[in-house]
C-alpha positions in Angstrom: -19.7 3.8 15.7 -16.9 5.5 13.6 -17.6 9.0 12.2 -17.4 7.3 8.6 -20.1 4.9 9.5 -22.4 7.6 10.8 -21.9 9.7 7.6 -22.7 6.7 5.5 -25.8 5.9 7.4 -27.2 9.4 7.4 -26.6 9.5 3.6 -28.4 6.2 3.4 -31.4 7.4 5.3 -31.5 10.7 3.4 -31.2 9.0 0.0 -27.8 10.9 -0.7 -25.7 8.1 -1.7 -25.0 6.8 -5.1 -26.1 3.3 -6.2 -22.7 1.5 -5.4 -22.7 3.2 -1.9 -26.3 2.5 -1.4 -25.5 -1.3 -2.1 -22.5 -1.4 0.0 -24.5 0.0 3.0 -27.2 -2.4 2.5 -24.9 -5.4 2.2 -23.3 -4.4 5.6 -26.6 -3.9 7.3 -27.5 -7.4 6.3 -24.6 -8.9 8.0 -23.7 -6.8 10.9 -26.5 -6.5 13.5 -24.2 -3.8 15.3 -24.3 -1.6 12.3 -28.3 -2.2 12.1 -28.6 -1.1 15.5 -26.6 2.1 14.7 -28.9 2.8 11.9 -31.9 2.5 14.0 -30.3 5.0 16.4 -29.5 7.6 13.7 -33.1 7.1 12.5 -34.5 8.0 15.7 -32.4 11.1 16.0 -33.9 12.3 12.8 -37.4 11.7 13.9 -38.0 15.3 15.2 -37.4 16.4 11.5 -40.2 14.4 10.3 -42.7 16.6 12.6 -41.6 19.7 10.7 -44.2 20.8 8.1 -42.4 20.6 4.7 -44.8 23.0 2.8 -46.2 26.3 4.0 -49.4 28.0 2.4 -48.3 31.5 1.6 -50.1 34.6 2.9 -52.9 35.9 0.5 -51.4 38.7 -1.7 -47.7 38.0 -1.0 -46.8 37.9 -4.5 -48.1 41.2 -5.4 -46.8 43.0 -2.4 -43.4 41.5 -3.0 -43.6 43.0 -6.7 -44.6 46.4 -5.5 -41.8 46.6 -2.9 -39.3 45.7 -5.7 -40.5 48.3 -8.1 -40.4 50.9 -5.4 -36.7 49.9 -4.5 -35.7 50.1 -8.1 -36.8 53.8 -8.3 -34.5 54.6 -5.5 -31.7 52.5 -6.3 -28.6 54.1 -7.9 -27.8 53.2 -11.4 -25.5 50.2 -12.0 -21.9 50.8 -12.5 -20.6 50.5 -16.2 -17.6 48.4 -16.7 -14.9 50.4 -18.4 -14.0 49.0 -21.8 -10.4 47.8 -22.3 -8.3 48.8 -25.3 -10.0 45.9 -27.5 -13.2 48.1 -27.4 -11.6 50.7 -29.8 -11.6 48.2 -32.4 -15.4 47.7 -32.2 -15.6 44.9 -29.2 -16.5 45.0 -25.6 -13.8 44.1 -22.9 -13.1 44.0 -19.2 -10.7 46.0 -17.1 -8.0 44.0 -15.3 -9.6 44.6 -12.0 -12.7 42.9 -13.2 -10.8 40.0 -14.5 -8.9 39.9 -11.1 -12.2 39.8 -9.1 -13.6 37.0 -11.3 -10.5 35.0 -11.1 -10.5 35.7 -7.4 -14.1 34.1 -7.2 -13.3 31.1 -9.2 -10.2 30.3 -6.8 -12.5 30.9 -3.7 -14.9 28.5 -5.4 -12.2 26.0 -6.1 -10.8 26.1 -2.4 -14.2 25.5 -1.1 -14.8 22.2 -3.7 -11.4 20.8 -3.6 -11.5 19.7 0.0 -15.0 18.0 -0.3 -13.9 16.2 -3.4 -10.8 15.0 -1.6 -12.8 14.0 1.4 -15.0 12.0 -0.9 -12.2 10.1 -2.6 -10.6 9.4 0.7 -13.9 7.9 2.1 -14.5 5.9 -1.1 -11.1 4.2 -0.9 -11.4 3.6 2.9 -14.7 1.9 2.2 -13.2 -0.3 -0.7 -10.2 -1.4 1.4 -12.6 -2.3 4.1 -14.6 -4.4 1.8 -11.5 -6.1 0.5 -10.4 -6.9 4.2 -13.7 -8.5 4.8 -13.4 -10.8 1.7 -9.9 -11.7 2.7 -11.3 -12.5 6.3 -13.9 -14.9 4.7 -11.1 -16.6 2.7 -8.9 -16.9 5.8 -11.8 -18.3 7.8 -12.5 -21.0 5.1 -8.9 -21.7 5.0 -8.8 -22.4 8.7 -12.0 -24.6 8.7 -10.2 -26.8 6.1 -6.9 -27.0 8.2 -7.8 -27.9 11.7 -8.6 -24.4 12.7 -5.4 -22.8 11.8 -4.5 -19.9 9.6 -1.7 -20.1 7.1 1.4 -20.0 8.9 4.5 -18.1 8.2 7.4 -20.2 8.1 10.4 -19.4 10.6 13.1 -19.8 8.0 13.9 -19.8 4.3 12.8 -17.8 1.3 9.0 -18.0 2.3 9.5 -16.7 5.9 7.6 -13.3 5.1 4.1 -12.4 6.1 3.0 -12.0 2.7 2.9 -15.9 2.2 -1.0 -15.6 3.3 -1.7 -14.4 -0.1 -0.1 -17.1 -2.4 -1.5 -19.7 0.0 -4.9 -18.4 -0.6 -4.4 -18.5 -4.3 -3.3 -21.8 -4.4 -6.3 -23.0 -2.4 -8.8 -21.3 -4.6 -9.7 -18.7 -1.9 -8.3 -15.7 -3.7 -9.4 -15.2 -7.3 -7.5 -11.8 -8.1 -4.4 -10.2 -7.3 -6.3 -6.9 -6.9 -8.0 -8.3 -3.8 -4.7 -7.6 -1.7 -4.1 -4.0 -3.0 -5.7 -1.2 -0.9 -6.9 1.6 -3.3 -5.4 4.1 -0.9 -2.0 2.7 -1.1 1.1 3.4 -3.5 0.9 0.1 -5.0 -2.6 1.0 -6.5 -0.8 2.7 -9.2 1.1 -0.4 -10.1 -0.9 -2.0 -12.9 1.6 -5.0 -13.3 1.2 -6.3 -9.7 0.2 -9.8 -9.3 0.3 -12.4 -6.7 2.7 -15.3 -7.4 1.8 -19.1 -7.0 3.6 -21.0 -4.3 5.5 -23.1 -6.9 6.8 -20.0 -8.6 8.4 -18.6 -5.3 10.0 -21.9 -4.7 11.6 -22.4 -8.2 13.1 -18.9 -8.7 16.3 -17.8 -7.3 18.4 -14.7 -6.7 17.2 -11.3 -6.7 13.8 -12.3 -8.3 13.1 -14.5 -5.2 13.5 -11.6 -3.0 11.4 -9.3 -5.3 8.5 -11.8 -5.3 8.5 -12.4 -1.5 8.6 -8.7 -0.8 5.6 -8.0 -3.1 3.2 -11.2 -2.9 1.2 -10.0 0.2 0.1 -6.8 -1.7 -0.8 -3.6 0.4 -1.7 -5.4 3.6 0.2 -6.9 6.8 -0.4 -10.2 8.1 -0.4 -11.6 11.9 2.5 -13.6 12.7 2.0 -16.6 15.0 3.5 -16.6 18.6 6.3 -18.5 20.5 5.6 -20.7 23.7 8.2 -22.6 25.4 10.7 -21.9 22.6 8.3 -23.3 20.1 6.9 -21.2 17.2 3.1 -21.6 16.6 0.6 -20.7 14.1 -2.3 -18.6 14.7 -5.5 -20.6 15.6 -8.9 -19.2 14.6 -10.5 -18.5 18.0 -12.8 -15.8 16.5 -11.4 -13.2 19.1 -13.0 -9.8 18.7 -9.8 -8.3 20.0 -7.1 -10.1 17.9 -5.9 -8.2 14.8 -5.3 -10.5 11.7 -4.8 -8.2 8.8 -4.2 -4.6 8.2 -3.0 -2.0 6.0 0.6 -2.8 6.0 3.0 -1.1 8.5 6.0 1.1 7.5 9.4 0.9 9.3 10.1 4.5 8.2 7.0 6.3 10.1 6.4 6.9 13.9 5.0 3.9 15.5 5.2 2.1 12.3 2.1 3.8 11.1 0.9 2.8 7.6 1.5 5.1 4.5 -2.0 3.9 3.0 -4.9 6.2 3.2 -2.3 9.3 3.2 -0.8 8.1 6.7 -4.2 9.0 8.6 -4.7 5.6 10.0 -5.1 1.9 9.0 -8.0 -0.4 8.4 -7.8 -3.7 10.7 -9.4 -7.1 10.1 -10.1 -8.7 13.5 -10.3 -12.3 13.9 -14.1 -12.3 14.5 -14.3 -10.9 10.9 -15.3 -7.4 11.7 -13.0 -4.3 9.9 -12.5 -1.0 11.8 -10.6 2.1 10.9 -8.0 3.0 13.5 -6.2 6.3 13.5 -3.6 4.8 16.0 -1.8 1.7 16.1 -3.2 1.0 19.4 -6.4 -1.3 19.5 -9.5 -0.1 21.1 -9.9 -3.2 23.2 -6.5 -2.9 25.1 -3.1 -1.3 24.9 -2.1 -3.8 22.4 0.1 -2.4 19.8 -0.7 -3.8 16.3 2.8 -3.7 14.9 4.8 -4.9 18.0 4.8 -7.8 20.4 4.2 -7.1 24.1 7.8 -6.9 24.6 7.8 -3.9 22.1 9.6 -6.1 19.4 8.8 -6.7 15.7 8.7 -10.4 16.3 6.1 -13.4 17.0 3.7 -12.7 19.8 4.9 -13.6 23.5 1.8 -15.6 24.1 -1.5 -17.0 22.1 -3.3 -13.4 22.4 -0.3 -11.4 21.5 -1.0 -10.5 18.0 1.8 -8.8 15.7 1.1 -7.6 12.4 4.1 -7.3 10.3 4.3 -5.9 6.6 4.2 -8.3 3.9 7.2 -6.6 2.3 9.4 -7.5 5.4 12.1 -10.2 4.6 13.5 -11.9 6.4 11.2 -11.8 9.4 12.8 -14.1 11.9 16.4 -12.7 12.4 16.8 -14.0 16.1 17.9 -17.5 15.1 16.2 -20.4 14.1 13.0 -21.4 15.9 11.2 -24.9 16.2 7.8 -24.5 14.5 4.6 -26.6 15.3 0.8 -26.3 14.9 -0.6 -27.3 18.5 
């Protein structure tokens, strides 16, 4: 269980989540048995707190003794220091010295320094969870597509203007499995600031030419990267839905300008990954937790189709063209 999941489950048990977060956790609990088991584990760890008395009966006479002690201390206390008037007081109004203002400002800055990281962390977690929800919905849409197409996911063409990993989004849109362009926009990505973004239809991509065609192909997959197929016996093949737990299907899109092609989404701290069996996981490294497989390169260390059926390679939907090693024969098994 990730630290983010543990934090959410703890907040759920303590009633510390807002309505949207509460609903999000309840939805996941209903469809993820593993998360439900984790909830039960966290709940067991809190059981010792239930045995601690929440209310104590105060000793008789505690209030009166406290008042007498406070009055005695007041008699021995030194008089409170008086603030020196600033020049404005000469005109009949009270003011503060510069030192007093500096102390007040320092207190405000210290409070801001404590609060700002908490606000930033809360925003990061909210964006991360929203991104995970979007990937799960895309996973459902891709599964439905595979059920209608002989068990295969959308194929990235090996040549032509559609030979880019972002093709999955227009395909889902044309089949009624994607209803809004915002579904392929990660809230923690730079694209989230573009209010004009939209997923084009396949017909539009085929009809336009020139620079506009390249622009559509680069943007149509949104904030995510999609898995290429693989090459076997010189034939490029589409990915078949085998519901593998270890096979990465979608993720926050990789960047060619960062170490190990780490995504710039989520402040570069890691990427959400949708696996073929439908579960989503946040990974701080491009290496998968199930093997030494790299999310963004094949087993030969190249940004290219996999070299065998279990070799998943997620490529940025903005990459164009993808297949630069020459033409390939293409087939669905």
